C-alpha positions as CSV (number, residue, x, y, z in Angstrom):
1,M,30.1,-13.0,42.1
2,A,31.4,-15.8,40.2
3,N,34.3,-15.8,38.1
4,A,33.1,-15.6,35.2
5,S,36.1,-17.5,33.6
6,K,35.5,-21.1,35.6
7,K,33.3,-23.6,33.6
8,N,29.4,-24.6,34.4
9,T,30.4,-28.6,35.5
10,R,26.6,-28.8,36.5
11,Y,26.3,-30.1,33.0
12,S,28.2,-33.2,30.9
13,A,29.2,-33.5,27.4
14,A,26.4,-36.1,26.7
15,D,24.0,-34.1,28.4
16,L,24.9,-30.4,26.1
17,R,23.9,-33.0,22.6
18,A,21.4,-34.5,24.2
19,V,19.2,-31.5,24.1
20,S,21.1,-29.7,21.9
21,D,19.2,-27.5,18.8
22,N,22.6,-27.4,16.9
23,P,25.0,-30.2,17.7
24,E,28.3,-30.2,16.7
25,W,28.7,-31.0,13.7
26,T,31.3,-35.0,13.0
27,R,33.2,-35.6,10.3
28,K,30.4,-38.0,9.0
29,D,28.0,-34.9,9.0
30,F,30.7,-33.0,6.9
31,A,30.5,-35.8,4.3
32,K,27.3,-36.3,3.7
33,A,26.9,-32.3,3.8
34,K,26.0,-30.8,0.5
35,R,26.8,-27.9,-1.2
36,F,24.0,-24.8,-1.0
37,D,24.1,-24.6,-4.9
38,D,23.4,-28.7,-4.8
39,A,21.2,-29.0,-2.3
40,F,18.8,-26.0,-3.8
41,P,20.1,-24.9,-7.2
42,D,17.0,-22.9,-8.6
43,L,17.4,-20.4,-5.2
44,A,21.2,-20.3,-5.6
45,A,20.8,-19.3,-9.1
46,T,18.2,-16.5,-8.1
47,I,20.9,-15.3,-5.4
48,R,23.6,-15.2,-8.3
49,R,21.2,-13.1,-10.6
50,R,20.8,-10.1,-8.3
51,G,23.9,-9.5,-8.3
52,K,26.3,-7.3,-5.9
53,Q,24.8,-3.7,-5.7
54,M,28.3,-1.1,-5.9
55,A,27.2,1.9,-3.8
56,P,24.5,1.8,-1.5
57,T,21.4,3.9,-3.2
58,K,19.6,4.5,0.5
59,R,20.4,4.7,4.0
60,A,18.2,3.7,7.0
61,V,16.7,6.4,9.0
62,S,14.8,6.6,12.0
63,M,12.1,9.0,12.1
64,R,9.0,10.3,13.7
65,L,6.0,10.2,12.3
66,D,2.1,11.3,13.2
67,V,0.2,8.0,13.9
68,D,-2.6,8.7,11.4
69,V,0.0,9.4,8.1
70,L,1.6,6.1,9.0
71,E,-0.8,4.4,9.9
72,A,-2.4,5.9,6.2
73,Y,0.9,4.5,4.5
74,K,0.9,1.4,6.1
75,A,-2.7,0.7,4.7
76,T,-1.6,1.5,1.1
77,G,0.0,-2.3,1.7
78,T,3.3,-3.4,1.1
79,K,6.3,-0.9,-0.4
80,W,4.8,2.0,1.9
81,Q,8.0,2.8,2.6
82,S,9.3,2.8,-0.7
83,R,5.6,5.3,-1.2
84,I,7.0,7.9,1.5
85,N,10.1,8.2,-0.6
86,S,8.6,8.8,-3.4
87,D,6.1,11.8,-2.3
88,L,9.5,13.4,-0.4
89,R,10.8,13.4,-3.5
90,K,7.9,15.0,-5.1
91,V,7.7,17.4,-2.3
92,M,11.6,18.4,-2.8
93,K,11.0,18.5,-6.2
94,L,14.0,16.3,-7.0
95,G,12.4,14.1,-9.9
């Protein structure tokens, strides 16, 4: 079994740079970089507006549902998970 700490010496640094999808940044790259706010001001503004959630109001769970029930909810379109939540609240008389 090969030693995990041994470096792979089959490829040179130049080889890795030539095929890398995400090459290491140089000082020149950092000098040209823009802050997110400057590059995408409209998007940055919408992100800031959302604010921070103080405490999580929902929790992710895993549950098994009958296929026909799941397909029926999915067929109603987006936000089907929220509709399941709403229906469960009604059945449990939680408001």
